[in-house]
N, C-alpha and C positions, 0 to 999 in steps of 0.2 A: 267376175262373176264367178260362184261357187260351182254353178253348172250341177247344182242339186236334180234339176228336173230334165226328161230328156225333151222335152219342148224348148227348141231355142227361139228364142225372141228376135235375135236376126239372123235367118237363116245363111250360110256361108256361101259366098257365090264364088266361083272359079273364072280366073281370067284368061283361061287356056281356049275358050270358046273364040278369043277375038285374034283375030288373023295378026294383027302388029305385034300381041304379046309374043304370039307363034315363033315369030320372024328372029325376035330379039336374039332368041338364045341360038340361033345359025349364023350370026353374024361375024366372020372373023376379026375384024379389029377389036372386040372388045377382049377375045384373049390376049391380043398384044399389050393391049392396054392394061389388063391384069396384070403379066407381066413384067410392067414396067414399073406398074405401084409397089409389086413384090421387090423388085430390085430395089427403087429407090430408098424403099422401108429399110430392106437389109443393109444398103450403102449406109443410110441414115444411122443404123446402130451401131453400125462399124465406126462410124464417123464421132458416133460419142465416147468412143473408146479409145481413140486418139490422143496424145498429147498434147498438153496446153501449158504454153509458159504463163503463169500468173505473173502478171507487172503491176508498177505504179506509174501512171501517168502524171507529167506535169508540164507546165509552160512557162517561158520566161524568156530573157533576152541575153543577148553574146556581152559579154564583160571580160577585163583581162584577171590573169591568174592572181597578180599582185596589186597592191593600192597605188603604188607609185607609178604603174603605168595605166592608170586609168584617166580618161580627159578630166582635166583639171583648169579652174580660173587662176590669174594672177592679180592679186590686189596690191593695193598701194597699203605702204606703213605708214607713210605722212600724209597732211591733207596737202593740195597744191591744184596749180592750174596748167593746165596742159598747153605746151607749147608746141612740139613736133612729133609726129610718128613715124618710126623708123622701118615700120614693115605694113603689109596689106594682109587680107583674109588668104588663107592658101599657101600663104609662105613657109618656107622651112626655116627654122631658126635652131642656133646650136646653143647650148649651155653658155651663158653668160653674153649673149648676142644683146645689145639694147632692141629693145620693144619702142618705148616711151619717153618722152623727158617733160618734166612737169617743173614748174618754177614754185618760188616761195609765196605764201599768202598770208602768212602769221606776222605780225610786225615784230615780234620778240627775235627775229631773224632775219630781218631784212638787211642788216649791216655786211657788207661783202667782207670786211675785214673781222668779222667777228669770230673766225677760229683763230688769228694770228693775236687780237686784242686778249683774247683769253686765254694764251699760250704766255703773252708777257704777263699777264695778271698771276700765272702759274708760279713764274721766274721771280717776280718781284715776292710773292709770298715764301717762296722757297728762299730768299736770300732772308729775309725777316725770321726765320726761325734757325737758320745758322746764327744769326745775331744774338737770339735768344738762347742759342747753345751756347756761345760764347760768354755771355753776361752770366750763364749760370755756372761755367766753369770760372770765371773771375771771382764770383761771388763764394764759390767753394774754397777758392784758393783764401779769398778773404778772411773766411770763417776759420780757415786752418791756423792762418798768423795770429788771429786774434786770440784763438785756443793758446797758442805756443806762447804768447806775448803774456796771458792769464796766468798760466803757469810759471812764469819768471817772477812777475810781482809777486806772485803769492810764496813762491820762495825768498824773495827779497824780504817782505813783510814779517816771514817765520825766523829770519835770522834776526831783525829787529826785535823782536819778541825776545829771542833768546838774548839778544845784547842786553835788552832792558831788566831781563831777570838776571843774567849777572851784576849788572849795575845796582841793582837793589840790594842784591845778597853784599855787594863789596860794600855800596854806602851803608848797610846795617852793620856791618862788622866794624867799620869806621865809627860809627856811633855808638855803639858797645865800648871800642877803646876809648875815646872822648870822654864816654861816662866814668870809665873807668881812671881816666888821667884826671878828671873833676872830683872823685872820690879822694888819690893820693894828694892831690891839690888843697882838698879841703885837711885831711888829715896832717900834713907838712904846716898848713897855716896855723894849726890849731897847736901843733907842737913848738914853732916858733914865738907865739904869743905866750904860752905857758912858759916857757924857755924865759923869754924876754924879762917877764914878769918876775922870775927867778934870778934873774939878773946874769942869766948865761948867752944868751943871745942878743945882740944889739937891735936896735929899731929898726935901723936899715935892712936886716934882714928879715924882720917881720913886713916889713914895706914891700920886699921882692916875693915874698910868699905870697902877700895878697894879690901884687900884679898879675902873680901867673894864675892865681885863681880865677882872677876875672875873666883873664885872656883863655882860660880853658872851658870856663863858662860860657866864652861866647862863641869858642869852637862848638860848643854843644848845638846851639841853635843853629849855626852854619851847617853842621851835618845834619841835623835834622831836616831844614831846607832841601838839603841836595837827596836826602831819601825821599822825599815827598816829591821831588821832581822825577826823582828814576821811577818811582811809582805810577806818575803819570804819563813818563815817557812808555811805562809798559803797555798802560791801559789805551795809549795812544796807536801802537803798535797793532794791539787787539782788532782796536776799531778801524784800522787800516785794512788789515786783512778781510774783512764785512765790505768795508767799503771798494775793495777791487773785486771782489765777487759780483758785488752788485754791479758794479761798474762793466764790467767784461760780461756779463750775464745780457745786460740790457745791449752791448754792441754785437754779442754773438745772436741773442734775439733779432735785434734788428736787421743784421745780416741774413739770417735763415729767411724772414719774412721775405726780405727782397728776393732771395732766391725763388721761394715757392712762387713768389708773384711772378718771375722770370718764366719758371717753369709753367704754371699756369699760361701764360702768355704764349710760350711754346707749344703747349699741347692745342691749345686753341688755334693758333696759326696753321700747325700741321693738318687738324680737322679743316681749316679752309683750304688749304692746298690739296688735299684730297676731294673735298666737293669741287673745286676749281677743274682737277684733273677728271674728275668723272664729266663735269659741263665740258671740258676740251674735247675728251673721246665721244661724248654724244654729239657734238658738234661736228667733229671729223665723220662719225659714221653719218650723220644725217647729210652732209654733203655729197654721198654717195649714193642717198635713197631719193635722189631726182632723178637718176637713171634707172628708169625699170628694166630689170634684165629677165631673159629668159632662164626660168631653174634647169631645164634639162633639154636636151635633143626632142625636136616634135614640129606639129604643123601649128599654125596660126589659124583654128576654126573658124575664130569670130570674135569681132571687134564689139564689146559690151559699151564702150564709153564712145564718143563721135565728138568729131568736131576742134576746134582750136580756142582757146582762151575760156573753156569750161572749167567749172572748179568742180574738184572730186574730194570726198572727203577720205579720213583714212578708215582702211580696211576696204575700200570700195575696188569692186573686181572690174578692171579693165578687158583683160581679152582672155578666152578659152583657149588651151593648147591640148591636141592629141600628142601624146609621144610617139616618137617614132617607132622605138623598140619596144615590143609587148607580148606578152603571151598570153594567148588568147583562151578563155574559158566560157563556161556559161554558166548563170544564176538561173535556177529552178525553182517554184514554188508546188510544193506537193500541200495536201490535205492534211489536217490534224489527225485525224482516223490511221493515216497510212506512216505517222513519223517513226511509230516503234520498228516499222519493218525496214527502215532505211538505216545502214550502217555504213562507216566511213571504209573505203576501199571497194566500195561495191560496181559492179559494171554496172554502165546505163549504155543504151543506146540513144543517138542523138540527132534529130535532124533540122535542116534551116529553113526560115521562109524565103521563097524565091527559088529553092534547089529543088531538083528534079527527084522526086520522093515516091517510093511505092511503100507503104508499109502493111505489114501482118503482126499485129500487135501480139497474137499467141504465139507465132512462128518467125521467130526474129531473122533465122537464117533464110527465109525466105524474101525477106524484106529487100528493098532498094533503095541507093541513097543517102543511107543513114550511117552515124560513124560511132565508135568507139569512145565511152567516156569512161571515167573513173570520179567515184566521190570522194574529195578529199576535205571540204569542210561540212557542218551542219549546223544552224543557227538553232541555237536553244530557247531563243522568245521569239513569238509569233509577229508577223509582220502586220502592216497596216491593212491588206488586203485578206486579212484573215487564214493565212497559209504560213508554212515554215521555209523559209528560203535555204537551199543547198547550192552549193558550189561544186562546177561539174570540170574537171580537167580532161586534156585528149587522154587516149588509151596510148600508151608507149608501143606496144604491142599491135596495135592494128594501123591502119590506114591512116595518113595525116589529116587532119579538117582543111577545109578547102581555106585558100589564101583570100580569097574573095569577098570572104565572109567580113562584114563591116561590126565596130562595136556600136549595141546598140539594137541590132537586128533580130529578128522573133526567132525564137527558138523551141523545138517540142523534145521531151525528154519522155523514154520509160526506161525505169528501172526493174529489170528482170529479176524473176522470185523464184518461187517451188514450181516444179512442172508436174502437173496433174491431169487427170483423164479431161474431155471436153464436159462428160456430162456431171462432172463434180464443180467446174466452173460457171456452168448454166444454173445447177441446184444455189452455187453460194450467191450467184448476182441475184436471181429471183428473191432469196430469203433476205439479199442487205448486208451480208456477212465480210468479214475483211478477209483479204487474202492470208494463206496459210503464213503462219510465224516463220520466217527464214534467216538464216544467217550464212552468207558465203563461206566455203570452205577457207579462204585466206583468213578469216575472223577466228573460226575454230581453232585452226592450226595455229594461231598466235595465243588463244589461252591454253 
């Protein structure tokens, strides 16, 4: 109302005329209540300025620090039939202890003397390789002998060519000499005939010259035949060189062909030897795979296969083992919004399911039953639950984690961040803001 008029529509009525109202102002406990409200308000305001440790909470489970210390299953390398169990659930086994014996179910390996027979095949093939090696060496020697003989034969044929050449020259010279004698004999015969006509020589002398002329004429024919024979021998000597070259080339080619065949057989046999040796090694190793042994010291948690005479395939898990020696750790999962605030080496508070615990998330020093941890690994890929996995190891500078904690039990974690006033934390939470971007001092010093 603007109260422009002095006439009030609703007249003001005082409550003092009532007795109960007058008594309220004189009650003493209202003063105490007012003091309590004032004190609580002051205390609340003071509390708003108290320090509060921002944190990132996560949940996970107890695990081991190293992968080889975590529970594992033992698989069969080969298919087989269960024949005998050597352990029961809860037993402690050492590395190399026999857990299970299986028998063969594949017909290719039924022969009890398979390894020995394969070894005999390997030895026989090795002897074949040695035989081929000897044959190759023999053929090499044979090729060398053929080559040496070819050289000697060619030298012999060349010598015959030289002899034939010299004989052709000698017969040619003899032919020239005989022709010269023929000219002389004709001249003497003509002179004797002329002198006989003049009466200076008797007829007997003419007959002698005629006889001599005929003898020389006959010598020419003989000498020409000898020259042709010498030329034929020269030609035959050249033909003999070609024949020798062709003959020994054929012999050498045949020997080399046999040598290459022997080498090919040798290499093929060596390949068969390697294949048989591989089979022999595989069969020998397979014989040792019938006994399934413990890969490390540990406890048999659970038999995943049961009974006798049951067939199992390759890679079938038969038992699960928990290693006896392990370093405990915790795997925790944080929301993606908190991942940028997580760094390796950061301190974390951890408490376990079933362990007496009193937790004040903002005041870690006042908590009870929590243990110190340190982040050692951060997974860079989101998990199936929509969160990121971090691995936490015990803090060496704080109390050791309890030995009673079992692998796989639940765990809760708090990663400690920056210290802020409580009013700031309330304001941040109401507005849905993430915690302050924070890096521990250890990370800053490394940089």
